[in-house]
PLY file of the C-alpha trace (Angstrom):
ply
format ascii 1.0
element vertex 145
property float x
property float y
property float z
element edge 144
property int vertex1
property int vertex2
end_header
1.09 20.88 -10.42
2.61 17.34 -10.31
4.08 17.86 -7.19
0.41 17.98 -5.85
-0.44 14.37 -7.18
2.93 12.71 -6.02
1.65 12.05 -2.19
-1.37 9.71 -3.51
0.63 8.08 -6.10
2.41 5.78 -3.50
-0.80 5.39 -1.86
-1.87 2.04 -2.46
-4.97 2.22 -0.11
-7.10 4.44 -3.08
-9.92 3.02 -5.00
-8.59 4.10 -8.21
-5.36 1.85 -7.60
-8.22 -0.96 -7.37
-8.20 -1.57 -3.34
-11.70 -1.67 -1.83
-13.34 -2.15 1.32
-14.56 -5.23 2.01
-15.87 -5.37 5.31
-17.06 -2.67 7.63
-18.52 -2.88 11.15
-21.03 -0.38 10.80
-22.37 1.76 7.39
-24.20 5.13 7.22
-25.44 5.93 3.67
-24.19 9.11 4.08
-20.88 8.18 5.21
-20.01 5.23 3.76
-16.92 3.16 4.58
-15.40 3.64 0.67
-15.24 6.79 1.57
-12.04 6.01 3.35
-10.19 5.01 0.13
-11.83 7.72 -2.49
-8.95 10.10 -2.14
-10.83 12.90 -0.82
-10.04 14.67 2.25
-13.77 16.16 2.96
-15.15 12.45 3.03
-15.47 10.26 5.86
-16.65 6.93 7.17
-18.43 7.17 10.37
-19.04 4.63 13.04
-22.48 3.96 15.00
-21.71 3.70 18.19
-20.05 0.80 20.25
-16.59 -0.24 20.30
-14.83 -1.91 18.77
-15.45 -0.73 15.12
-13.69 -2.12 12.02
-12.98 -1.86 8.62
-10.84 -4.12 6.04
-9.16 -3.31 2.88
-8.19 -5.68 0.07
-5.69 -4.87 -2.09
-5.59 -6.13 -5.89
-2.79 -8.50 -4.89
-0.33 -9.14 -2.00
1.94 -5.95 -1.47
4.97 -4.95 0.10
3.50 -1.98 2.86
6.19 -0.08 4.17
4.29 2.67 6.57
0.47 3.12 7.28
-0.95 6.28 8.22
-4.58 7.29 9.33
-6.27 10.55 9.16
-9.23 10.20 11.43
-11.41 12.05 14.61
-11.93 10.92 18.18
-10.25 7.75 17.70
-8.52 7.14 21.10
-6.99 3.46 20.34
-6.44 1.69 16.85
-4.78 -2.13 16.16
-3.40 -2.72 12.67
-3.74 -6.49 11.44
-2.57 -8.28 8.49
-3.17 -11.03 6.27
-1.88 -12.50 3.44
-4.29 -15.26 2.91
-6.66 -15.23 -0.56
-9.67 -14.78 1.84
-9.99 -12.11 4.22
-9.13 -14.26 7.30
-6.32 -15.47 9.33
-5.36 -11.83 10.82
-2.15 -11.04 12.64
-1.32 -7.74 14.48
1.06 -5.88 13.13
0.45 -2.56 15.36
-1.32 -0.73 17.77
-1.40 3.01 18.82
-3.08 5.17 21.18
-4.02 8.61 19.38
-4.08 11.90 21.14
-7.17 13.91 21.49
-7.35 16.30 19.10
-10.23 18.81 20.47
-11.80 18.99 17.45
-9.15 18.68 14.89
-8.29 15.90 12.61
-6.05 13.47 13.92
-2.93 12.08 11.69
-0.60 9.05 13.21
1.38 6.62 11.69
0.24 3.18 12.94
2.92 1.13 11.17
6.44 2.05 9.58
7.91 -1.28 9.44
7.84 -3.35 5.91
5.31 -6.34 5.74
3.36 -8.29 3.16
-0.54 -8.14 3.06
-3.30 -8.62 0.89
-5.88 -7.75 3.41
-5.51 -4.83 6.26
-7.83 -5.04 9.30
-8.21 -1.58 10.93
-9.80 -2.19 14.55
-11.00 0.96 16.31
-10.97 -0.74 20.10
-12.00 3.19 21.60
-12.48 6.38 20.61
-12.60 9.72 22.45
-16.45 9.65 22.09
-19.34 7.50 21.01
-18.63 8.21 17.44
-15.75 8.17 15.40
-14.30 9.17 11.82
-11.98 7.68 9.35
-11.32 10.00 6.68
-8.34 8.52 4.99
-5.77 6.13 5.29
-2.29 6.42 3.33
-0.74 2.93 3.13
2.82 3.59 1.14
4.55 0.56 -0.46
4.49 -1.78 -3.83
1.89 -3.70 -5.21
3.29 -7.23 -6.77
0 1
1 2
2 3
3 4
4 5
5 6
6 7
7 8
8 9
9 10
10 11
11 12
12 13
13 14
14 15
15 16
16 17
17 18
18 19
19 20
20 21
21 22
22 23
23 24
24 25
25 26
26 27
27 28
28 29
29 30
30 31
31 32
32 33
33 34
34 35
35 36
36 37
37 38
38 39
39 40
40 41
41 42
42 43
43 44
44 45
45 46
46 47
47 48
48 49
49 50
50 51
51 52
52 53
53 54
54 55
55 56
56 57
57 58
58 59
59 60
60 61
61 62
62 63
63 64
64 65
65 66
66 67
67 68
68 69
69 70
70 71
71 72
72 73
73 74
74 75
75 76
76 77
77 78
78 79
79 80
80 81
81 82
82 83
83 84
84 85
85 86
86 87
87 88
88 89
89 90
90 91
91 92
92 93
93 94
94 95
95 96
96 97
97 98
98 99
99 100
100 101
101 102
102 103
103 104
104 105
105 106
106 107
107 108
108 109
109 110
110 111
111 112
112 113
113 114
114 115
115 116
116 117
117 118
118 119
119 120
120 121
121 122
122 123
123 124
124 125
125 126
126 127
127 128
128 129
129 130
130 131
131 132
132 133
133 134
134 135
135 136
136 137
137 138
138 139
139 140
140 141
141 142
142 143
143 144
């Protein structure tokens, strides 16, 4: 039973760890951006059309980030940016990834796997395989300071 909890215990990107979604480029009341950090595998945030689309998560304090994994659907290309500022400004790119089309299956891929510090992470979906895409979950491994 404890083994089932271990993957999320190290996930900084959970609302139960104090992380918040502080901005999203689109919102649908049925699929809000907060679903990305709720820890559930059956909820998601959906975009509402045109690209780019983005969302920003804030950790409760500056954190050491070791890796970032995304679980999504219909995302073609995504860019990861970080900020160590007290406010969500002055972002710098730390990674970019083109994801493989999944033919109806969930996409899961590592966007970045080198350590860096961040207070905020911005995920920019620059293109998709369809007009709409969904982000189910992000997993950010690391340590809160």
